[in-house]
C-alpha positions as a Python dict, from the first residue, in 0.01 Angstrom:
ca = {
    (1, 'M'): (0, 0, 0),
    (2, 'R'): (-175, -33, -333),
    (3, 'R'): (-322, -366, -228),
    (4, 'E'): (-460, -208, 91),
    (5, 'V'): (-622, 73, -108),
    (6, 'E'): (-771, -176, -353),
    (7, 'R'): (-949, -349, -66),
    (8, 'H'): (-1169, -36, -65),
    (9, 'T'): (-1171, 57, -433),
    (10, 'G'): (-1138, -264, -624),
    (11, 'G'): (-864, -288, -885),
    (12, 'I'): (-720, 52, -975),
    (13, 'I'): (-753, 110, -1349),
    (14, 'Q'): (-558, 436, -1361),
    (15, 'A'): (-403, 691, -1124),
    (16, 'E'): (-408, 1046, -1256),
    (17, 'S'): (-173, 1291, -1081),
    (18, 'L'): (-316, 1631, -985),
    (19, 'P'): (-113, 1953, -1001),
    (20, 'D'): (-283, 2131, -709),
    (21, 'G'): (-186, 1910, -414),
    (22, 'A'): (32, 2182, -264),
    (23, 'S'): (70, 2031, 83),
    (24, 'C'): (44, 1666, -19),
    (25, 'E'): (317, 1424, -116),
    (26, 'L'): (55, 1237, -317),
    (27, 'A'): (-258, 1382, -479),
    (28, 'V'): (-424, 1167, -745),
    (29, 'T'): (-757, 1078, -897),
    (30, 'L'): (-801, 702, -888),
    (31, 'H'): (-1011, 547, -1163),
    (32, 'T'): (-1176, 234, -1024),
    (33, 'P'): (-1447, -11, -1132),
    (34, 'T'): (-1703, 181, -924),
    (35, 'G'): (-1600, 531, -1027),
    (36, 'R'): (-1340, 794, -944),
    (37, 'V'): (-1188, 860, -601),
    (38, 'F'): (-969, 1150, -492),
    (39, 'C'): (-671, 1018, -295),
    (40, 'K'): (-426, 1231, -98),
    (41, 'G'): (-160, 1163, 162),
    (42, 'G'): (204, 1101, 230),
    (43, 'Q'): (443, 977, 494),
    (44, 'A'): (250, 909, 814),
    (45, 'D'): (520, 1053, 1039),
    (46, 'G'): (641, 1317, 794),
    (47, 'R'): (606, 1694, 803),
    (48, 'T'): (241, 1690, 697),
    (49, 'G'): (125, 1360, 847),
    (50, 'W'): (-62, 1534, 1128),
    (51, 'L'): (-262, 1733, 871),
    (52, 'Y'): (-398, 1416, 714),
    (53, 'R'): (-500, 1279, 1053),
    (54, 'K'): (-674, 1605, 1144),
    (55, 'E'): (-868, 1613, 819),
    (56, 'A'): (-977, 1251, 860),
    (57, 'R'): (-1097, 1322, 1213),
    (58, 'I'): (-1298, 1631, 1124),
    (59, 'N'): (-1456, 1517, 796),
    (60, 'P'): (-1756, 1332, 947),
    (61, 'C'): (-1861, 1656, 1122),
    (62, 'L'): (-1871, 1866, 804),
    (63, 'P'): (-2178, 1950, 593),
    (64, 'D'): (-2247, 1800, 253),
    (65, 'A'): (-2074, 2088, 71),
    (66, 'V'): (-1756, 1901, 168),
    (67, 'P'): (-1666, 1575, -11),
    (68, 'R'): (-1703, 1275, 219),
    (69, 'L'): (-1405, 1072, 337),
    (70, 'R'): (-1458, 716, 214),
    (71, 'W'): (-1156, 543, 370),
    (72, 'A'): (-817, 592, 533),
    (73, 'V'): (-529, 349, 490),
    (74, 'E'): (-206, 347, 692),
    (75, 'R'): (69, 97, 621),
    (76, 'D'): (448, 80, 593),
    (77, 'G'): (492, 441, 701),
    (78, 'W'): (233, 588, 464),
    (79, 'L'): (-111, 737, 528),
    (80, 'L'): (-359, 783, 243),
    (81, 'L'): (-712, 926, 250),
    (82, 'G'): (-976, 844, -12),
    (83, 'F'): (-1249, 1102, -70),
    (84, 'E'): (-1566, 1122, -273),
    (85, 'H'): (-1460, 1263, -610),
    (86, 'A'): (-1574, 1622, -663),
    (87, 'P'): (-1537, 1727, -1027),
    (88, 'G'): (-1523, 2093, -1113),
    (89, 'R'): (-1305, 2396, -1173),
    (90, 'H'): (-1177, 2663, -940),
    (91, 'P'): (-1402, 2971, -920),
    (92, 'R'): (-1296, 3298, -1077),
    (93, 'L'): (-1279, 3589, -834),
    (94, 'E'): (-1218, 3892, -1056),
    (95, 'P'): (-1476, 4177, -1060),
    (96, 'G'): (-1786, 4079, -1253),
    (97, 'S'): (-1724, 3704, -1225),
    (98, 'P'): (-2049, 3504, -1219),
    (99, 'D'): (-1887, 3272, -962),
    (100, 'L'): (-1882, 3533, -685),
    (101, 'D'): (-2244, 3475, -583),
    (102, 'A'): (-2182, 3103, -529),
    (103, 'V'): (-1875, 3174, -313),
    (104, 'A'): (-2068, 3418, -91),
    (105, 'D'): (-2364, 3180, -61),
    (106, 'L'): (-2137, 2891, 40),
    (107, 'L'): (-1953, 3097, 304),
    (108, 'A'): (-2286, 3213, 447),
    (109, 'A'): (-2415, 2855, 461),
    (110, 'L'): (-2098, 2719, 624),
    (111, 'A'): (-2098, 2990, 891),
    (112, 'R'): (-2459, 2904, 969),
    (113, 'E'): (-2424, 2524, 961),
    (114, 'L'): (-2096, 2511, 1156),
    (115, 'T'): (-2218, 2729, 1444),
    (116, 'P'): (-2200, 2606, 1711),
    (117, 'C'): (-1876, 2422, 1640),
    (118, 'P'): (-1930, 2045, 1607),
    (119, 'P'): (-1795, 1833, 1896),
    (120, 'V'): (-1448, 1777, 1752),
    (121, 'E'): (-1113, 1888, 1890),
    (122, 'V'): (-976, 2185, 1695),
    (123, 'Q'): (-739, 2467, 1778),
    (124, 'P'): (-902, 2793, 1890),
    (125, 'F'): (-826, 3080, 1655),
    (126, 'T'): (-732, 3282, 1963),
    (127, 'D'): (-441, 3041, 2015),
    (128, 'R'): (-333, 3040, 1651),
    (129, 'W'): (-315, 3420, 1645),
    (130, 'R'): (-196, 3464, 2001),
    (131, 'G'): (6, 3785, 2029),
    (132, 'L'): (-130, 3919, 1698),
    (133, 'I'): (-479, 4026, 1799),
    (134, 'G'): (-687, 4063, 2113),
    (135, 'P'): (-852, 3726, 2177),
    (136, 'E'): (-1187, 3888, 2253),
    (137, 'L'): (-1198, 4018, 1894),
    (138, 'V'): (-1175, 3679, 1721),
    (139, 'N'): (-1315, 3442, 1981),
    (140, 'G'): (-1620, 3246, 1875),
    (141, 'D'): (-1784, 2907, 1838),
    (142, 'T'): (-1780, 2851, 1462),
    (143, 'L'): (-1577, 2580, 1290),
    (144, 'L'): (-1356, 2761, 1037),
    (145, 'H'): (-1166, 2639, 731),
    (146, 'T'): (-907, 2925, 733),
    (147, 'D'): (-742, 2847, 396),
    (148, 'M'): (-945, 3044, 143),
    (149, 'T'): (-726, 2985, -161),
    (150, 'P'): (-943, 2951, -475),
    (151, 'R'): (-791, 2608, -543),
    (152, 'N'): (-975, 2476, -236),
    (153, 'F'): (-1308, 2553, -405),
    (154, 'L'): (-1445, 2329, -679),
    (155, 'L'): (-1737, 2449, -889),
    (156, 'G'): (-1925, 2175, -1070),
    (157, 'D'): (-2299, 2122, -1038),
    (158, 'R'): (-2252, 2314, -711),
    (159, 'L'): (-1967, 2477, -523),
    (160, 'R'): (-1772, 2263, -276),
    (161, 'L'): (-1491, 2339, -30),
    (162, 'V'): (-1207, 2087, 8),
    (163, 'D'): (-886, 2042, 210),
    (164, 'W'): (-998, 2092, 570),
    (165, 'S'): (-650, 2032, 709),
    (166, 'A'): (-615, 2362, 899),
    (167, 'P'): (-946, 2409, 1083),
    (168, 'C'): (-996, 2640, 1380),
    (169, 'R'): (-1274, 2745, 1613),
    (170, 'G'): (-1342, 3117, 1617),
    (171, 'A'): (-1561, 3409, 1511),
    (172, 'A'): (-1802, 3326, 1230),
    (173, 'W'): (-1681, 3609, 1001),
    (174, 'I'): (-1315, 3502, 981),
    (175, 'D'): (-1334, 3280, 670),
    (176, 'T'): (-1513, 3558, 481),
    (177, 'A'): (-1241, 3801, 588),
    (178, 'F'): (-973, 3569, 451),
    (179, 'M'): (-1165, 3542, 122),
    (180, 'L'): (-1205, 3920, 102),
    (181, 'V'): (-826, 3952, 76),
    (182, 'R'): (-832, 3707, -215),
    (183, 'L'): (-1086, 3928, -393),
    (184, 'I'): (-865, 4234, -353),
    (185, 'R'): (-577, 4036, -499),
    (186, 'A'): (-804, 3943, -791),
    (187, 'G'): (-866, 4311, -872),
    (188, 'H'): (-1147, 4431, -645),
    (189, 'S'): (-1109, 4754, -454),
    (190, 'P'): (-1122, 4710, -75),
    (191, 'A'): (-1458, 4890, -69),
    (192, 'G'): (-1590, 4666, -345),
    (193, 'A'): (-1467, 4354, -168),
    (194, 'E'): (-1643, 4464, 151),
    (195, 'R'): (-1965, 4518, -43),
    (196, 'W'): (-1934, 4160, -169),
    (197, 'A'): (-1867, 4033, 183),
    (198, 'A'): (-2187, 4203, 302),
    (199, 'R'): (-2373, 3913, 137),
    (200, 'V'): (-2254, 3697, 428),
    (201, 'P'): (-2462, 3772, 740),
    (202, 'A'): (-2181, 3672, 976),
    (203, 'F'): (-1956, 3936, 819),
    (204, 'V'): (-2225, 4204, 842),
    (205, 'E'): (-2255, 4129, 1212),
    (206, 'A'): (-1878, 4153, 1272),
    (207, 'D'): (-1753, 4432, 1496),
    (208, 'G'): (-1576, 4706, 1298),
    (209, 'E'): (-1292, 4726, 1548),
    (210, 'A'): (-1237, 4351, 1515),
    (211, 'L'): (-1219, 4374, 1134),
    (212, 'T'): (-966, 4657, 1145),
    (213, 'A'): (-756, 4470, 1400),
    (214, 'F'): (-778, 4159, 1180),
    (215, 'T'): (-633, 4345, 882),
    (216, 'D'): (-344, 4475, 1089),
    (217, 'A'): (-271, 4132, 1237),
    (218, 'L'): (-284, 3970, 893),
    (219, 'V'): (-39, 4222, 749),
    (220, 'R'): (206, 4170, 1035),
    (221, 'L'): (173, 3790, 1011),
    (222, 'W'): (229, 3779, 635),
    (223, 'E'): (518, 4027, 658),
    (224, 'R'): (682, 3791, 904),
    (225, 'M'): (617, 3488, 683),
    (226, 'Q'): (749, 3665, 374),
    (227, 'C'): (1071, 3746, 559),
    (228, 'T'): (1124, 3398, 701),
    (229, 'A'): (990, 3185, 413),
    (230, 'P'): (945, 3394, 96),
    (231, 'A'): (711, 3250, -167),
    (232, 'P'): (582, 3393, -497),
    (233, 'H'): (217, 3394, -386),
    (234, 'R'): (280, 3572, -56),
    (235, 'G'): (387, 3907, -203),
    (236, 'P'): (57, 3974, -385),
    (237, 'L'): (-145, 3855, -85),
    (238, 'L'): (53, 4080, 147),
    (239, 'D'): (-9, 4374, -85),
    (240, 'A'): (-383, 4298, -86),
    (241, 'A'): (-390, 4281, 294),
    (242, 'R'): (-208, 4615, 314),
    (243, 'Q'): (-467, 4770, 81),
    (244, 'W'): (-750, 4647, 300),
    (245, 'R'): (-579, 4772, 617),
    (246, 'A'): (-526, 5116, 462),
    (247, 'H'): (-894, 5126, 363),
    (248, 'R'): (-1006, 5033, 715),
    (249, 'L'): (-777, 5290, 877),
    (250, 'S'): (-889, 5563, 637),
    (251, 'R'): (-1245, 5523, 762),
    (252, 'Q'): (-1156, 5573, 1127),
    (253, 'P'): (-1240, 5915, 1273),
    (254, 'V'): (-940, 6146, 1319),
    (255, 'A'): (-872, 6234, 1682),
    (256, 'T'): (-886, 6606, 1763),
}
């Protein structure tokens, strides 16, 4: 496998393991004669093999805020992807962070550049959330990332968004809504997080009923996930989603 990779990179000088490859069996920075390459992957027919194939298929359709896929190698039951190396740190999301403007600007640009959805096969968000929310509320023709964890953003000379392994096609405001929950977790009030999200035109244009329904669906989904597969990060995210739902419901007129 190493020999196959070196056909693309030249002789590998060093392989530096990365701590943030949460869904990858292998996540390394390769140091090569022509520079650094980010390499990720795992068993081709394993639990996450289909994610690597999906990301390889969609990468050519993505804007330049996404590192380019340079090569894909499959051999002896393994599948590895080699990407343009994107140096940087993860943005800080707490109130007052100077990184918040860059995050909003990138989400606005992606919603604009990925509408209409490029001609690539992706799951509709209406299918992914079937039974959780009315399809008419989240239907749309924007290519979405859907995994707004801060570790998928890298801030160097500019902000970039990586790990497009769970894309969907849906309403243009959905990625901003997912990020809004992350801001609440980082210490923003729901009202403050919504004021931040108002920097993204697609979010401003979102229907209020759809946003409220989104918060309720997200709470129910994450409650289910926390019951079936508890994880340390899910509790705080669930609490943030509940805060946003309570804020949305508090603004609804009381029936008389």
